[in-house]
C-alpha positions as CSV (number, residue, x, y, z in Angstrom):
1,M,-10.6,34.4,-24.0
2,K,-13.3,37.0,-24.8
3,V,-14.7,35.2,-28.1
4,T,-15.4,32.3,-25.6
5,E,-16.9,34.4,-22.5
6,D,-18.7,36.3,-25.7
7,A,-20.2,32.8,-26.7
8,A,-20.9,31.5,-23.0
9,N,-23.0,35.1,-22.6
10,Q,-25.1,33.9,-25.6
11,G,-25.9,31.0,-24.2
12,C,-23.1,28.4,-25.3
13,P,-23.1,25.5,-22.8
14,F,-19.5,24.6,-23.6
15,C,-18.1,28.0,-23.2
16,S,-19.8,28.7,-20.1
17,L,-18.8,25.8,-18.7
18,I,-14.6,26.5,-19.6
19,I,-15.9,30.2,-18.3
20,E,-17.2,29.4,-14.9
21,T,-14.7,26.9,-14.2
22,F,-11.5,29.1,-14.6
23,R,-13.6,32.2,-13.1
24,K,-14.5,29.9,-9.8
25,G,-12.8,31.1,-6.9
26,M,-11.3,33.9,-8.1
27,P,-11.8,37.7,-7.1
28,T,-13.9,39.7,-9.7
29,E,-10.7,42.4,-10.2
30,D,-8.5,39.7,-11.0
31,W,-11.0,38.1,-14.0
32,D,-11.6,41.9,-15.0
33,R,-7.5,42.0,-15.2
34,L,-7.5,38.9,-17.2
35,N,-10.0,39.9,-19.7
36,R,-8.0,43.3,-20.5
37,Q,-5.5,40.8,-21.8
38,K,-5.4,39.1,-25.3
39,L,-5.4,35.4,-23.7
40,W,-6.4,32.2,-25.9
41,F,-7.5,28.9,-24.3
42,H,-5.6,25.6,-25.0
43,M,-7.1,22.6,-25.1
44,S,-5.8,18.9,-25.7
45,V,-7.1,15.5,-25.7
46,G,-5.9,12.1,-23.9
47,Q,-7.0,9.3,-22.0
48,R,-7.8,9.1,-18.5
49,G,-5.1,8.7,-16.0
50,E,-2.5,9.2,-19.0
51,W,-0.5,12.6,-20.0
52,W,-2.7,14.7,-22.4
53,G,-1.7,14.1,-25.9
54,S,-1.3,10.5,-25.5
55,K,-2.0,7.7,-28.4
56,P,-4.9,5.4,-27.2
57,E,-4.6,1.4,-27.5
58,G,-7.3,-0.3,-30.0
59,E,-10.1,1.0,-32.0
60,G,-11.3,4.6,-31.5
61,L,-9.6,7.6,-30.4
62,G,-10.2,6.7,-26.6
63,I,-10.7,9.9,-25.5
64,G,-11.4,10.2,-21.6
65,R,-10.0,13.8,-20.6
66,L,-9.9,17.2,-21.5
67,D,-6.8,19.7,-20.3
68,V,-7.4,22.9,-20.6
69,E,-5.0,26.2,-20.0
70,L,-5.5,29.6,-20.2
71,A,-2.1,31.4,-22.0
72,S,-1.2,34.4,-23.4
73,I,0.2,33.0,-27.0
74,T,-1.7,31.3,-30.1
75,Y,0.9,28.6,-30.4
76,G,3.8,26.2,-29.1
77,F,3.6,24.8,-25.5
78,P,1.3,26.9,-23.5
79,L,2.4,28.8,-20.3
80,S,-0.3,28.9,-18.0
81,V,-1.2,32.6,-16.7
82,T,-0.3,32.8,-13.1
83,G,-3.3,32.2,-10.9
84,T,-5.1,29.8,-13.4
85,G,-3.1,26.8,-13.9
86,L,-4.3,23.3,-15.5
87,K,-8.0,22.5,-15.7
88,T,-8.8,19.0,-16.6
89,F,-12.3,17.9,-17.5
90,H,-13.8,14.5,-17.8
91,V,-15.2,13.6,-21.5
92,V,-18.1,10.9,-21.0
93,A,-21.0,9.1,-23.1
94,D,-23.8,6.9,-22.5
95,L,-22.8,3.3,-22.5
96,G,-25.2,2.7,-25.4
97,D,-24.2,6.2,-27.6
98,V,-22.0,5.8,-30.6
99,A,-19.7,8.3,-29.1
100,Y,-19.0,5.2,-26.4
101,T,-19.5,2.2,-28.7
102,S,-17.4,3.7,-31.6
103,G,-14.3,3.3,-29.0
104,D,-13.8,7.5,-29.9
105,V,-15.2,8.7,-26.2
106,R,-13.6,6.1,-23.2
107,G,-15.1,7.7,-20.3
108,T,-18.6,7.3,-18.9
109,Y,-20.8,9.1,-16.0
110,V,-21.0,6.8,-13.1
111,N,-24.3,6.7,-11.3
112,E,-25.1,6.1,-7.6
113,N,-25.8,2.9,-8.1
114,T,-22.1,0.7,-7.1
115,E,-23.9,-2.9,-8.4
116,S,-24.7,-1.1,-12.1
117,E,-22.8,-2.2,-15.3
118,T,-20.8,0.9,-15.3
119,Y,-18.9,0.0,-12.4
120,L,-18.0,-3.5,-13.5
121,L,-17.0,-1.8,-16.8
122,E,-14.5,0.5,-14.9
123,I,-13.0,-2.3,-13.0
124,K,-12.5,-4.1,-16.1
125,W,-11.1,-1.5,-18.1
126,R,-8.7,-0.1,-15.0
127,R,-7.7,-3.9,-14.9
128,D,-7.1,-4.5,-18.5
129,K,-5.2,-1.4,-18.2
130,C,-3.3,-2.6,-15.2
131,F,-2.1,-5.4,-17.4
132,S,0.3,-3.7,-19.3
133,H,2.4,-2.3,-16.0
134,E,5.4,-3.8,-15.7
135,T,5.5,-3.4,-11.7
136,C,1.7,-4.4,-11.6
137,C,3.0,-8.1,-13.0
138,K,6.0,-8.7,-10.6
139,T,6.3,-9.5,-6.8
140,L,6.8,-6.6,-4.6
141,S,10.3,-7.8,-4.5
142,G,10.5,-7.5,-8.3
143,N,12.4,-11.3,-8.4
144,R,9.0,-13.3,-10.1
145,Q,6.8,-12.5,-13.1
146,I,3.0,-12.5,-12.4
147,D,0.2,-13.2,-14.9
148,C,-2.5,-13.1,-12.5
149,R,-4.9,-14.2,-15.4
150,Q,-3.5,-17.4,-15.0
151,V,-1.6,-18.5,-11.8
152,V,-1.4,-21.7,-9.9
153,L,-5.0,-21.7,-7.4
154,P,-4.9,-21.4,-3.8
155,T,-5.5,-25.1,-2.2
156,R,-9.1,-24.2,-1.7
157,C,-10.8,-21.7,-3.4
158,I,-15.1,-20.8,-3.5
159,D,-16.3,-21.8,-7.0
160,V,-18.8,-19.1,-7.4
161,L,-19.6,-20.2,-11.4
162,G,-19.7,-24.3,-11.1
163,P,-22.8,-26.2,-10.2
164,G,-24.1,-24.8,-6.8
165,L,-22.0,-22.8,-4.5
166,H,-18.9,-24.6,-3.1
167,I,-15.4,-25.0,-2.2
168,A,-13.3,-26.2,-4.7
169,E,-9.9,-28.5,-4.0
170,T,-8.3,-27.0,-6.7
171,G,-5.0,-29.5,-6.8
172,C,-2.5,-27.3,-9.4
173,E,-4.8,-26.2,-11.2
174,T,-4.2,-22.8,-13.1
175,S,-6.6,-19.8,-13.1
176,S,-7.7,-16.2,-11.7
177,Y,-9.2,-15.4,-8.7
178,L,-10.7,-12.8,-6.7
179,I,-9.7,-12.4,-2.5
180,L,-11.1,-10.2,-0.3
181,S,-9.7,-8.0,2.4
182,H,-11.5,-7.6,4.9
183,R,-11.8,-7.3,9.4
184,W,-13.1,-10.4,11.1
185,T,-16.2,-9.8,13.0
186,P,-18.3,-12.1,15.1
187,D,-20.9,-13.0,11.7
188,T,-16.9,-14.1,10.2
189,A,-16.2,-16.4,12.7
190,A,-20.1,-17.8,13.2
191,C,-19.9,-18.7,9.6
192,A,-15.9,-20.0,9.4
193,T,-15.2,-23.3,7.9
194,T,-14.2,-26.3,10.3
195,A,-13.8,-29.8,10.4
196,G,-17.0,-30.8,10.5
197,N,-18.7,-28.8,8.2
198,I,-16.0,-29.0,4.9
199,E,-17.1,-32.1,3.6
200,Q,-20.8,-30.5,3.1
201,R,-19.4,-27.4,1.6
202,R,-16.9,-29.4,-1.0
203,R,-20.5,-30.9,-2.2
204,G,-22.0,-28.1,-2.3
205,G,-26.0,-28.1,-2.3
206,A,-28.6,-25.6,-0.8
207,N,-27.4,-25.8,2.5
208,A,-23.4,-26.0,1.8
209,L,-22.8,-22.3,2.3
210,L,-25.8,-20.8,4.5
211,S,-25.9,-17.5,6.3
212,L,-23.1,-15.4,5.2
213,P,-22.5,-12.4,5.8
214,K,-23.7,-9.7,3.0
215,T,-19.9,-8.8,2.1
216,F,-18.9,-12.3,1.2
217,L,-22.6,-12.7,-1.5
218,D,-21.6,-9.3,-2.9
219,L,-17.9,-10.3,-3.7
220,F,-19.6,-13.5,-5.2
221,D,-21.8,-11.1,-7.4
222,L,-18.7,-9.0,-8.2
223,A,-16.7,-12.4,-9.5
224,R,-19.5,-13.4,-11.4
225,G,-19.9,-9.9,-13.2
226,L,-16.2,-9.9,-13.9
227,G,-16.6,-13.4,-15.4
228,V,-14.3,-14.7,-12.7
229,R,-15.1,-18.2,-11.4
230,Y,-13.2,-18.7,-8.2
231,V,-12.8,-16.6,-4.8
232,W,-10.8,-17.0,-2.0
233,I,-11.8,-15.7,1.5
234,D,-9.6,-16.9,4.4
235,S,-12.7,-17.7,6.9
236,I,-14.1,-20.1,4.6
237,C,-11.1,-21.6,2.4
238,I,-9.0,-21.9,5.2
239,I,-10.1,-24.6,8.3
240,Q,-10.3,-22.6,11.4
241,Q,-11.5,-25.1,14.4
242,G,-11.6,-29.0,14.7
243,D,-8.1,-30.2,13.2
244,G,-5.9,-28.5,15.9
245,G,-4.7,-25.7,13.6
246,Q,-3.0,-28.0,11.1
247,D,-4.5,-26.6,8.0
248,W,-3.8,-22.9,9.3
249,N,-0.5,-23.7,10.1
250,Q,0.1,-25.3,6.3
251,E,-2.0,-22.2,4.5
252,A,-1.1,-19.2,6.5
253,P,2.3,-19.0,5.5
254,K,1.3,-18.9,1.6
255,M,-0.9,-16.1,2.2
256,G,1.4,-13.5,0.9
257,D,1.4,-15.0,-2.5
258,Y,-2.2,-15.4,-2.5
259,Y,-2.6,-11.6,-2.0
260,Q,0.4,-11.0,-4.9
261,Q,-1.3,-13.5,-7.6
262,A,-4.9,-12.6,-7.2
263,M,-6.1,-10.8,-9.9
264,L,-7.7,-8.2,-7.7
265,T,-8.0,-7.8,-3.6
266,V,-11.5,-6.4,-3.2
267,C,-11.2,-4.4,0.3
268,A,-14.3,-4.6,2.5
269,T,-14.0,-0.9,4.3
270,S,-18.0,-0.8,5.8
271,G,-17.2,-3.7,7.5
272,D,-20.0,-6.3,7.1
273,K,-22.3,-3.8,6.1
274,G,-21.7,-5.1,2.3
275,L,-19.7,-3.9,-0.3
276,F,-22.2,-2.2,-2.6
277,Q,-23.8,0.9,-0.5
278,A,-25.7,4.1,-1.3
279,R,-23.4,7.4,-1.3
280,T,-23.3,9.0,1.9
281,Y,-20.2,11.1,1.0
282,S,-21.2,12.5,-2.3
283,K,-19.6,14.8,-4.4
284,A,-21.5,17.7,-5.5
285,V,-23.4,17.5,-8.9
286,P,-20.9,19.0,-11.0
287,D,-21.6,21.3,-14.0
288,I,-22.0,19.6,-17.0
289,A,-22.0,20.4,-20.8
290,R,-23.6,17.9,-23.9
291,L,-22.0,18.3,-26.8
292,P,-22.8,16.9,-30.7
293,F,-20.9,13.9,-31.7
294,R,-19.9,13.5,-34.9
295,N,-18.8,10.1,-36.5
296,R,-15.7,9.8,-38.8
297,E,-18.0,11.0,-42.0
298,G,-19.0,14.5,-39.7
299,A,-22.3,13.3,-39.4
300,R,-24.1,13.7,-36.3
301,Q,-24.8,10.8,-33.9
302,G,-25.7,11.5,-30.6
303,F,-24.1,13.3,-27.9
304,F,-21.2,13.1,-25.1
305,Y,-20.3,15.1,-22.1
306,V,-17.7,17.3,-20.5
307,Y,-17.9,18.2,-16.6
308,P,-14.7,19.5,-14.4
309,Y,-12.7,17.3,-12.1
310,S,-13.4,17.6,-8.6
311,N,-11.2,19.6,-6.1
312,K,-7.6,17.6,-5.0
313,D,-8.3,18.8,-1.9
314,Q,-11.6,17.4,-1.6
315,N,-10.3,14.2,-2.3
316,M,-7.3,13.9,-0.3
317,L,-10.6,14.7,2.9
318,L,-12.5,11.7,1.8
319,D,-9.3,9.5,1.3
320,D,-8.5,10.4,5.2
321,E,-12.3,9.8,6.1
322,I,-13.4,7.0,4.4
323,I,-10.3,4.8,3.9
324,Q,-7.6,5.4,6.4
325,G,-10.3,6.2,8.8
326,S,-12.0,3.1,8.3
327,K,-11.6,0.0,11.0
328,L,-10.1,-1.9,8.5
329,L,-6.4,-0.4,8.0
330,T,-6.3,-0.9,11.8
331,R,-5.6,-4.8,11.2
332,G,-2.2,-5.9,11.2
333,W,-3.2,-8.7,8.8
334,V,-4.7,-6.2,6.2
335,F,-1.2,-4.2,6.5
336,Q,0.6,-6.9,5.0
337,E,-2.6,-7.3,2.7
338,W,-2.3,-3.9,1.0
339,L,0.9,-4.1,0.8
340,L,1.5,-7.2,-1.5
341,S,-1.9,-7.1,-3.4
342,R,-0.7,-5.7,-7.1
343,R,-4.4,-4.4,-7.8
344,L,-7.0,-3.4,-4.9
345,V,-10.8,-1.7,-5.4
346,Y,-12.3,-0.4,-2.3
347,F,-16.3,0.2,-2.3
348,T,-16.6,3.4,0.1
349,P,-19.3,5.8,0.8
350,A,-18.0,7.6,-1.7
351,G,-18.2,5.4,-4.5
352,M,-15.4,3.1,-5.9
353,I,-12.0,3.8,-5.6
354,Y,-9.4,1.9,-7.8
355,E,-5.6,1.3,-6.7
356,C,-2.5,-0.5,-8.3
357,V,1.1,-0.5,-7.9
358,T,1.8,1.7,-10.5
359,A,-0.9,4.1,-11.0
360,G,-1.8,4.4,-7.8
361,M,-5.5,5.5,-6.6
362,S,-8.2,6.9,-8.6
363,D,-11.8,7.1,-8.2
364,D,-14.8,6.0,-10.0
365,R,-14.4,8.9,-12.3
366,G,-11.1,8.3,-13.0
367,E,-9.8,11.1,-10.9
368,V,-6.2,10.5,-9.2
369,W,-6.1,10.7,-5.2
370,D,-3.0,12.0,-4.1
371,S,-2.9,10.0,-1.2
372,Q,-0.2,11.2,1.1
373,K,-0.6,8.0,3.9
374,L,-1.0,5.4,1.6
375,T,0.3,5.6,-2.0
376,K,2.6,8.5,-1.9
377,G,3.3,7.8,1.7
378,L,4.8,4.3,2.0
379,L,4.7,2.7,-1.5
380,P,7.6,4.5,-2.6
381,W,9.5,4.1,-0.1
382,V,9.3,0.2,-0.4
383,Q,9.7,0.5,-4.0
384,E,13.2,2.0,-3.8
385,A,14.1,0.5,-0.5
386,F,13.7,-3.3,-2.1
387,G,15.7,-1.8,-4.9
388,D,18.5,0.2,-2.2
389,R,18.2,1.1,1.2
390,H,17.1,-2.4,2.8
391,S,17.6,-1.9,6.6
392,R,16.2,1.2,7.2
393,M,12.7,0.1,5.1
394,W,12.6,-2.8,7.3
395,Y,12.5,-0.9,10.4
396,R,10.3,1.4,9.0
397,L,7.8,-1.3,8.3
398,V,8.0,-2.8,11.4
399,E,7.3,0.5,12.9
400,I,4.2,0.9,11.1
401,Y,2.8,-2.8,11.3
402,S,3.7,-3.0,15.1
403,S,0.9,-0.2,15.2
404,K,-1.6,-2.3,13.8
405,S,-3.8,-4.8,16.0
406,L,-4.2,-8.6,16.0
407,T,-6.7,-10.2,17.6
408,C,-4.1,-13.5,18.0
409,P,-0.9,-11.6,18.5
410,V,0.8,-14.5,20.1
411,K,-0.3,-16.8,17.2
412,D,0.0,-13.6,14.2
413,I,2.5,-11.2,15.3
414,I,5.0,-12.9,13.0
415,M,2.8,-14.9,10.5
416,A,0.9,-11.8,9.3
417,L,4.6,-10.0,8.2
418,A,5.9,-13.3,6.7
419,G,5.0,-12.9,3.2
420,V,6.4,-8.9,3.7
421,A,9.7,-10.5,5.0
422,K,9.9,-13.1,2.2
423,E,9.6,-10.5,-0.7
424,F,12.2,-8.6,1.6
425,G,14.7,-11.6,1.8
426,D,13.9,-12.1,-1.8
427,A,14.8,-8.4,-3.0
428,M,17.8,-8.8,-0.8
429,M,19.4,-12.0,-2.9
430,R,18.1,-10.3,-6.4
431,R,20.3,-7.6,-5.7
432,A,23.2,-9.8,-3.9
433,S,23.4,-11.4,-7.3
434,G,24.0,-8.1,-9.1
435,G,26.8,-7.5,-6.6
436,S,25.3,-4.9,-4.5
437,V,24.6,-6.1,-0.8
438,P,24.2,-3.9,2.4
439,V,26.7,-3.4,4.8
440,T,26.8,-6.0,7.5
441,T,27.6,-5.7,11.1
442,V,27.5,-9.5,11.7
443,H,28.9,-12.4,9.4
444,C,25.9,-14.2,8.1
445,G,23.5,-14.2,5.5
446,L,19.7,-13.5,5.1
447,E,19.0,-15.4,8.1
448,Y,15.7,-14.0,9.9
449,L,15.4,-14.1,13.6
450,S,11.8,-13.6,15.3
451,G,11.5,-10.5,13.6
452,L,14.9,-9.0,12.5
453,W,17.4,-9.5,10.3
454,A,20.7,-11.3,11.9
455,Y,23.1,-9.2,9.5
456,D,21.9,-5.9,10.9
457,L,21.5,-7.2,14.5
458,H,23.7,-4.4,15.9
459,R,21.3,-2.0,14.9
460,G,17.7,-4.1,15.2
461,L,18.3,-4.6,18.9
462,L,17.9,-1.0,19.2
463,W,14.2,-0.7,18.9
464,E,11.6,0.7,22.0
465,R,8.3,1.0,22.5
466,K,7.1,4.6,21.1
467,V,4.7,5.2,24.3
468,F,5.6,3.2,27.6
469,N,3.2,3.7,30.6
470,G,5.4,1.8,32.8
471,Q,3.8,-1.6,32.0
472,H,5.1,-4.2,29.5
473,R,2.7,-6.0,27.6
474,R,4.5,-9.1,27.3
475,L,4.1,-12.1,24.3
476,H,4.9,-15.2,25.6
477,G,7.0,-17.5,23.2
478,Y,9.0,-14.9,21.7
479,P,12.7,-13.4,23.1
480,S,12.6,-10.5,24.8
481,W,15.5,-9.2,22.8
482,S,13.0,-8.6,19.7
483,W,10.3,-6.6,18.7
484,T,7.9,-9.4,18.8
485,S,8.3,-9.9,22.2
486,T,5.9,-6.6,23.1
487,I,2.3,-5.3,21.9
488,G,2.5,-1.8,21.0
489,T,3.9,0.8,18.6
490,V,7.9,0.2,18.2
491,V,10.4,2.2,16.7
492,W,14.0,2.5,15.9
493,E,15.8,6.0,16.2
494,T,17.7,7.4,13.4
495,N,21.5,8.9,13.7
496,P,20.8,12.2,11.6
497,V,24.5,13.0,11.0
498,G,25.5,9.1,10.1
499,T,26.3,6.0,11.8
500,R,28.8,8.0,14.5
501,P,28.5,11.0,16.5
502,P,31.1,14.0,15.2
503,S,34.5,14.0,16.5
504,S,33.7,16.6,18.9
505,L,32.3,14.1,20.9
506,T,34.8,11.6,21.1
507,R,37.4,14.2,21.8
508,A,35.0,15.8,24.7
509,W,34.2,12.0,26.2
510,C,36.7,9.6,26.0
511,G,40.0,11.7,24.7
512,A,41.9,9.7,22.1
513,D,40.2,6.3,23.2
514,P,38.1,4.9,20.6
515,A,37.8,1.7,22.4
516,I,35.8,3.5,25.0
517,L,33.3,4.9,23.3
518,Y,32.9,1.8,20.4
519,P,32.7,-1.2,22.7
520,E,33.3,-4.5,21.0
521,A,30.5,-7.2,21.5
522,K,30.7,-10.1,19.2
523,F,27.5,-11.8,18.3
524,L,28.8,-15.6,18.4
525,A,25.6,-17.6,17.2
526,A,22.2,-18.1,17.8
527,S,19.9,-21.2,18.0
528,T,16.7,-22.8,18.7
529,L,15.2,-24.4,21.5
530,E,15.8,-28.0,19.2
531,G,19.2,-27.4,19.1
532,N,19.6,-25.6,15.6
533,V,22.8,-23.5,15.4
534,L,23.5,-20.3,13.6
535,S,27.2,-19.6,13.7
536,F,28.4,-16.0,13.3
537,S,32.3,-16.7,12.5
538,G,34.2,-19.2,10.4
539,T,32.8,-18.9,6.9
540,P,34.6,-18.6,4.4
541,L,32.1,-17.3,1.7
542,T,31.9,-13.2,0.9
543,T,28.9,-11.1,1.7
544,A,27.7,-11.6,-1.7
545,E,27.9,-15.5,-1.8
546,R,25.9,-15.4,1.4
547,F,23.2,-12.9,0.6
548,S,23.0,-15.2,-2.8
549,R,21.4,-18.2,-1.3
550,P,18.0,-18.9,0.8
551,P,18.8,-19.6,4.7
552,A,17.8,-22.6,6.0
553,N,13.8,-23.6,7.0
554,T,14.7,-22.7,10.6
555,F,16.1,-19.5,10.2
556,S,13.1,-18.6,7.7
557,T,10.9,-15.8,7.7
558,L,8.4,-17.8,10.0
559,N,11.4,-17.9,12.8
560,K,9.7,-17.2,16.0
561,F,12.0,-17.8,19.0
562,A,16.0,-17.8,18.8
563,I,18.7,-17.8,21.8
564,L,21.7,-14.9,20.9
565,R,24.8,-15.8,22.0
566,I,26.9,-12.4,22.5
567,E,30.4,-12.0,23.7
568,G,31.3,-8.5,25.7
569,K,31.6,-6.5,28.2
570,L,28.3,-6.1,30.8
571,A,27.2,-2.8,31.8
572,R,24.1,-2.7,34.1
573,F,22.1,0.2,33.4
574,V,18.6,1.0,32.3
575,V,17.9,3.4,29.0
576,R,15.8,6.6,29.9
577,E,13.8,8.8,27.9
578,T,15.4,11.5,25.3
579,F,16.3,15.2,27.2
580,S,13.3,17.4,26.1
581,E,13.8,20.4,28.9
582,D,15.8,23.1,27.4
583,E,18.5,23.2,30.5
584,D,18.8,19.3,29.4
585,M,19.7,20.3,25.9
586,R,22.2,23.1,26.3
587,P,24.7,21.1,27.3
588,L,24.3,18.9,24.5
589,F,24.2,21.3,22.3
590,D,27.5,22.7,23.1
591,L,29.3,19.1,22.9
592,C,27.5,18.3,19.1
593,G,28.7,22.1,18.4
594,D,28.2,23.0,14.7
595,A,27.7,19.3,13.7
596,V,23.9,19.2,14.1
597,D,21.1,21.4,15.0
598,L,19.5,21.3,18.6
599,K,17.1,19.4,17.5
600,S,18.7,16.5,15.8
601,A,21.0,16.9,19.2
602,Q,18.3,15.3,21.0
603,T,18.4,12.4,18.9
604,L,21.9,11.6,19.5
605,W,21.5,11.5,23.5
606,R,19.2,9.4,26.1
607,K,19.2,9.6,29.8
608,L,20.7,6.3,31.4
609,S,20.6,5.1,35.1
610,G,22.1,2.7,37.1
611,G,24.9,1.9,39.6
612,G,22.6,4.2,42.1
613,T,23.2,7.3,39.8
614,V,21.4,9.2,37.1
């Protein structure tokens, strides 16, 4: 350490960068204390986004990062000195320099122009790395492999490389395509494809696709830069008016697969301002050191550069402001698009951010963004639940989805979640074929009843509005017993001590008769207005057998309405709020005893009113 600091004082730019990076934010007395010890800097190199010391693929060393630790040993695995930690540095080179063209240095220093060749190379490199990720090449359920370089195209795509910009009827052609995730605006509706203009748009020509939003035009340029011929945009590739909704009804159920199979989902976080824009959240210009590059023979040929990673807290703040804070992620359709997409790229005021299912989010400098709300918050839940905790995950997904907004909720509330529901059902079938099935409360398979799974109806019916102002916002055409019948965030309360209250509650409230505490209500059947009936009794099949086959189309993930037939004792009362005041909570805590704490006891009880009493 002392030798490095002496070299820094004599003008070595690299040594100065190392010393200043470790010294930044450290009190002078602490730094002086370290200087009195015999310490060494341990350095290791690796690829960006990989653990240090990993071997690169292909020609050249592929170095993109430098990890440095300050330790009190000269060999072996370094143990960082308390208070210093691991410091990571970018290793970059200019695109035309020998350091880069040789493949020895993989990183590039990005500039402010998100349309530049540097950004295209970044996207290509990350995309190609993603092709080797097992999870990124499977559907959300894990049931199907996806090679996004050669998939069956959507029914229609925009051909951006053919003779003239035009809508292509793809038939069963296989190729690759980019897809747009965006928020509809008045400009979007104004340029939509209709029954009246689709023929002209198929033919192409100078007037075929006029006055498109800048975001669309930028997407076309991005596709051309990546060498991808086809682009899919919902408002252009689906007939929006003039055919009585026929084309939309055929295409909307396929949108989940369209997003899963796309080579890249491009997220328009800035509305109609376009994808490529100047940075307004620019990070401070980093300290940087230029070092001579030597080839395999030891001869000097050009230079490469080293500069430190940004502060993680700053990256999380930017994530909150420019991604979580964008209006894009407030939309119900976008929630499904984000969840199903395997690879996404966001063009934001802080630059480009790339995300894939396996590696999470990273910015255009290759720095991983520790997003608490997206990658670190929901995706692990989804991956784990689609492998195990089925029902609980479904309710969590619905809670998040119901907090989003829909322009046409009557038309969209089922459809905008249908792709996720299908993957959920597919995951259940896959696990059932392996002998793992959930505990069911209804004798059925994977039938889907207006947003709820029939096998878990006892729990599914216990939804409630998160915020209730005394007025129901009712959606007509949906059953009143389902969350789909209301607009706004819904929640399911969870029992923190399991599916049943502690035995002390049983003794306190009903003695030894469990029938009073657990009244038996039977779900007999579900039926549609067209007369299709789903019986919940009488089948000799085991649970595994019932879950190993898809449901009839009538009760698939597109089901909007069903009538439930239930047999049981009818008690008329109104379920009211939870207990909150201390005076209210004392008797509850006494009843629960040591089984749960006061906060948990609160979730076990609700106020009821009925029969003239409260």
